[in-house]
N, C-alpha and C positions, 0 to 999 in steps of 0.2 A: 875537421870537427869529428870527434868521436860520437858514436851513437848515443852514449849515455848523456852527452851534453845536448843532444838534439831532442830526444824523446820520441815516443811512438807516433804521435799524431803529426808532429812537424816532419818526421821522416816520411810518413805517407804523403804529405803534401809535396815534398821534394821529389819523391819517386814518381808521382803523377806527371811531373814535367819531363820525365825521361822517356815516356812512352808516346807512341803516335796517337793523335786524337781519334776517338771512336767514330765510326760511321754514323750516318743518319738513323740507322736502325736501333742504335743504342739510346735508350731513353734516360737511364741513370747509370753512370759509370762508377769509378772509384769514389768512395766517401760515404756510402750509405750502408745499411745492413746487408743489402744484396744489390747486385747490378740487375738491370732490367733491359731487355731488348725485344723489339717487335719482330715476330716471325713473318714469313711470307703470307701466312694465312690471316694475319692481322691480330693474332693473339700476343700476349705478353709472357715471355719466359723470364724467370728469375734465376739467378745463379749466385751461389755463395760458397765460400770455402773457409775452413777453420782448422787450425793445427793445435794439438795438445802435446806438450813436451814434458817428459819425466823430469821432476825436480823444479819445474817452473809452474806447471798447471796441476800436477798430481803427485802423490807420494804413494807408492805401491805398498808401503808398510801398513797403511790403514784403508786403502781403497781397493776393494776386490775387483778382479778383472772384468767381471760381468757389469758391475756398476760403472767402471771406467768406460766401457763401451757405450753404456746408456748415456753417460754424461757427454761423451764426445759427439754422439749423434744428436743429442738434445740441443747442444749449442748451435748446430747448424739448422735444425728444424725451427729453432726459435728465431733465427734470422729471417727465414721465409715467412713466419707468422708476423714478424714486425713489418713486413711489406704488404700485409693483407692477403698473402698467397697461400697456396696449398702445395706441399712437397710431393715430388714424383719419383725422381731417380737419384741415386747416390753412388759415388765411387770412393773407395777407401785406399789410401796409400799408407803402408805400414813399414816403419823402420824399426827393426827389432834386434836386440842382441841374440846371438846364437844360443845363449844359455836359457832363454825363455822357453818354457815348455809348450808343446803343441796344445795340451789341454787348457792352458791359460789363455792362449789365443783363440781357441774355440769358445771359451767363455766370453772373451772380449767381443767377438762377432755376435754371439748370442744376445748380449746386452744391446748392441746396436740395432739388431733386428727387432728386439722386443719393444723398443720405443718407436721404431719407424714403421714396421709392418701394419700395426693397427690403423695407421693413417693412410695406408695404401702406398706407402713409399717403399721402394725396393732397392737393395744394393745390387748393382749390375756390373761391377768391375773394380779395377784399381791396380795397385802394384805392391809388391813386397820386396824389401831390400834389407841387407844387413846393416846394423848400427854398431859402431865401435864403443859406444858408451851407454846410452839409455834408450828407452822406448819413445817413439814418436808416432802419433796418429794424425793423419791429415785427411779430412773428408771434404769432398766437393759435392754440392747438392743442387739439383735443379728443382724448380717449382713453376707453377702457373698462377696467373692472376688476371682478372679483367681490368682493363685500363682504368675504368671509373672507380675501382675498389682498391687501387694501389695506394699505399700510405707512406710516401717518402718522408724523410726527416724535414724537408723544406716546406711543408704544407701548413704549418701552424699560422693561424690568423689572430691578431690582437683581439682579445675578448673571448677567445676559446677557453674552455675549461680543460685542465690537465687531469687525467684519470690514470689509475693503475689497477692492474688485476692482482688478485691474491694478496699475500702478505710479503713484506720486504725484510731483509736482514737475516732470514732464516738460514741461508747457505753459509754466511759468515759464522753464525752461531754453531751450526753443525761442524764446520771446520775447526772451530775452537775446541769443541768437545773431543773430536777425534784426535787432534794434534796434541792436546794436553794429556790425553790418555796414552798416546804413543810415547810421550816424554816421561811417563810414570807419574804424572801429576793430574790424575783424573778429577774432573769437576764433580762435586757431590750432586746427585740427582739423576733422574732418567729423562733424557731429552730426545725421544724417538722422532718427534716431528722435525726437529732441527737437523738431526742426522739424515733423515730421509730427504729433506730439502737439499742437502749438500750432495748426497750420493745419487739420488734419482730425481732431479728436477723435472718438472712436467712442462714441456714446451707448449705455449698457449696457441696452438694451431686452431683448435676447435673454437676457442674463445675469439680469435681474430675473425673467423668466419661468421660467428654470431654477431659480432660487432658490425661487420659489413652488411649483414642482413638487416640490421636494425636502423642504421643511419649512415650518412656519409662521414667517415672518419678522416679528418684532415691530415694527420701525421701520426707516426708511431715509431717507437724504437724499443728494442728489447733491453732489459736491465741486466747487462753483463758486467759492467764496471762500477755499479753503484748508482743509486738514484740521482745523486748530485751531479755526477759526470754526465748522465744521460739527459737531464734537464738542460744542462749547458749545451750539449750537442744539438738538441732540438732548437734552442733559442738562437744559437749561432747560425745554423743552417736556414732558419726561417726569419732571421732578423727581427726577433721580438725579445721582450724581457719576460720575466716571470715573477709571480708572487705565490710562494708555496707555503701552505699552512702546516707547520711542523707537527702540530697536534693531530692532524688528520691522516698522517702517513700510517697505513695499516701495519701493525707489528704483532706477530703471534706471541702468546704468553711464554712459550719456550724461548723465544729470542730474547725477550725482556729478562727472563730468569738467567740465561747464560750471560748476558751482558752485565747484569749486576754482579755475578760471581767473578767477572773479569774487570771489575771496577770501571765499567763503561755504561753507556746508555743504549737501549735498543735503537733509538733514532740514529745514533752514530753508525751502528751496524747497517741500518737501512740505507743511509746516505753514501757510505763509502765501501761497504762490504763486497758487493758485486756477486756475480754468478747466481742470482736469483732466477734469471730467465723469465721474469714476469714482463708484462708489456706496460710501457708508459705511452699514453696516446692523448691526442688533442681532438676535441669535438665541440661543435657549437653548443652554447648553453641550453638551448631549447631541446637538444637531443640527448644530453648527458644522462638524465635519469632513465629515459627509455632504453638507452644502450645498456646501462647497468642492470636493469630488470631483465632484458633479453639475454644477456650473457649468463646471469645466474640461473635463469630458467632453463637454458639450453645445456649448460655445463656444470652448474653447481658452484662455479668460481665467483667470488664476490668482486665487485668493481667499486672503487672508492674515488671520489672527487677530492683532489689534494691541492688544487690551486687554479690559477688562471694566467693566461698570457696577457701581457701589457705592452705598451709601446717600448721600443728598445732603450729609449733614454732613461727609463725607470730602472734598468738593470735587472739582475737576477737575485731575488731576495727571499728570505725565509722568515716566518714569524715564530719567535721562540716562546717559551713558557711564560715569560714576563709580558707578552703581548707586543713587544717591540720587533721591528723589522731589522734583520741583519743581512749582510751580503752572504749569499750561498757559495761557499768555497767549491771550486771545481775538483773535489776530492774523488778518489777512486783509483784503482790500480791502473798504472800506465807502464807498459813494457819499456825497458831501457833507461827509465828515469832513476831506477834503483837497482843495484846489482844483486840484491837479495831476491830470491824467488817469490812468486805469489804465494806458494805454499807456506813459506815461513813468514813472509811479511804480514799476511792477513791474520796470522795466529800468534803474533807476538803478545806477550802478557803486558 
């Protein structure tokens, strides 16, 4: 079987069967935003890793090196936030063509440090090697979390409310603006908010901490592949269904404007665009409003209730503009399912 016939998530499941089962110290292994293991002192250490490949995840024609470094680190920081944790140490493996300038790589590392250092997270090592084709960045990140505040994907309870931080679909909108400008077909208008969302996404580490301070968060996931895909991940891992209110999904005016110019809808960008790095989380109904107020007071980031968890037999559905309930497609970018890169796939007209 070729990888493109298998797909990213099925591949992960098959690879899990090829490795030795983890020890009793491992609380969460392969399949969540980060793995979690108990140290001898009784604390919980989180570990995550993410790789960005030129031509798949980014295009250097319109992504500056400093912003690329920011995005690469933010993707990892977001995984730690999704587990309810706080980042501590990072290592960076860099595969680079010899033609890449030293100044460009200095800017790359400057961007990584700019998003990590304010959170107290430090880059402490890594590796550099030559690449015969393009640039690749692989970051491994450690974090810490108290056991009672950990938010695995498997914790959703039927009756919980689904909430999201910030606005969704902005990263897809920003990519559309940059990509079409690169092709010489710029969209009319100024979309600084969308471009910033794509180039410098803010990992919601402080928001996750505020959520945990306010109430028990049952489960969370970061929105890296699109809201639709992430809702399905939580439901599958927690064995629940979902009812999502399409009209409640928070979408910035910039995103709506870009979508219209692309003959699309902002909701479509939010559901399948990906790389927003916001948090989707589940919380008991009695706590939802309090969590929203606490997060906005502590960070300025809005939190929106977008739906509820239901028994699994009810499926995963979304309410449309006509008031009817439709099945929520598991849309979103999945590696190996399409030979085109994420850079081009997400920005097709």
